[in-house]
N, C-alpha and C positions, 0 to 999 in steps of 0.2 A: 612492546609489541602492539601493533594497531588492532583495534577491536573491529570485527566485521560489521558491516552496515546493518545487519539484521540477524538477530539470534532468537532462539526460542525463549530465552529468559526475557528479552526485550519485549517480545510479543505477549508473554504471560504476565509481566509486571509493569506494564505501560503506565498505569495511573497510580502506582504504589507511592510515588513521591514526586515532588515538582521536578527534580532532576530527570527522573525516568520519563515524565510527561514531555519535557523539553527534548529529550533524545528521540522520543516517539515522533514528535512534530518535525524534528530534523530529518528523520528517516521516512516520513510519511510518503514522499514521492516514490521511493523504492518499494515500500510496502504495497502501494497501489499498483506498481508494476508487477510485483509478485502475484498479487490477487488476479490481475488481468491475465497473466501467463497461466495461472492455475485454472482459471475459467476457460481458457482455450485448450487446455491439455485434455486429451481423450482418456487418460488414465484416471481422471477424477470423475466420480460418479455423477450422474444427472441430479440426484437428490441433494448431494453435497453442494452442487453448483446453484441450487435454489436458495441457499442461505444469504448470499449477498443481495439477491433480489428482494428477499424479505426485509433487509436493512433499507433498501430504497423505498419499498412500500411503506415502511414505518415512518420514514422521514417525510414523505409527501402525504401521508394519511392525516386526516383531521383528528384522529384519536390520539391523545397524548396523556401521559401520566401527570406531567406538570404543564399547565396551560400557558402558552406564550402571552395571550392577551391579559392574563391575570398577573403574571410575574415578570413580564418584559423579557429581557435577555436571559434571565435565569430559566425561563421556560424551555430553552434549547438544551439544557443539561440532559434531560431524559433522552432526547434524540441522539446526543453524542454518546451517552453511556450504552444505550441499546444497540446502536450501530457498532460501537467498539466491540461489545461482547459477541454480536453476531459475526463480525469479521474475524475475531479471535477464534470463535467456534469453527468457522469455515476453514481456516488454516489448520487447526488441530484435526479436523475430520478428513482432510486430504491425506493421501498416503505419504508418510514421512519421507520415504526415499524420493518421491516426486518433488516434495517441498524442498528438500535438501539439494536436489539437482538444480532447481530453478534458482535457489539462493546462491549456489556456487556460480552458476552462469551469470547472474546479475553482479556478483562480486568481481568477476573477471572482466566484465564489460568496461572498456575504456571509452572516454568521451571521444567523439569523432574529431579528427584533426581538420583544420580549415584547408580547403583546397587552394593551391596556388592560383594566383590571378592568371587568366588566360592571356592577357596582353603581355604580362611579364614573360611568359613562356615563348610567345611568338617573337618578342624583342630579342631574347637570348638566342633563338635559333637563327635569326637573320644576321647576327653580329659575328 
């Protein structure tokens, strides 16, 4: 049985193991789509919608737990961890029926099929 692209266990255990982290990275585009959809949903409260903005503010803020200039690339770990927990908190604070509705809609979404070439259609109709 195929596993859904996004599950509560995946969201809550993302960094529990390297395998979970890889699954998280694989599903990150759909997670971002879910967050985008929840941000646009009127059933999610204004205060809950402030949480992702806090993540953005933390990322661009000069205040860090681990300084990038002192530790190089390792200095970004605090940005990643804080952002992860803020986004996880955002999804948890959204009404669960709303989250499940959006997850289901994203799971059912199929990639758009390529449209046939316009010249090919006119060629067929003339023949």
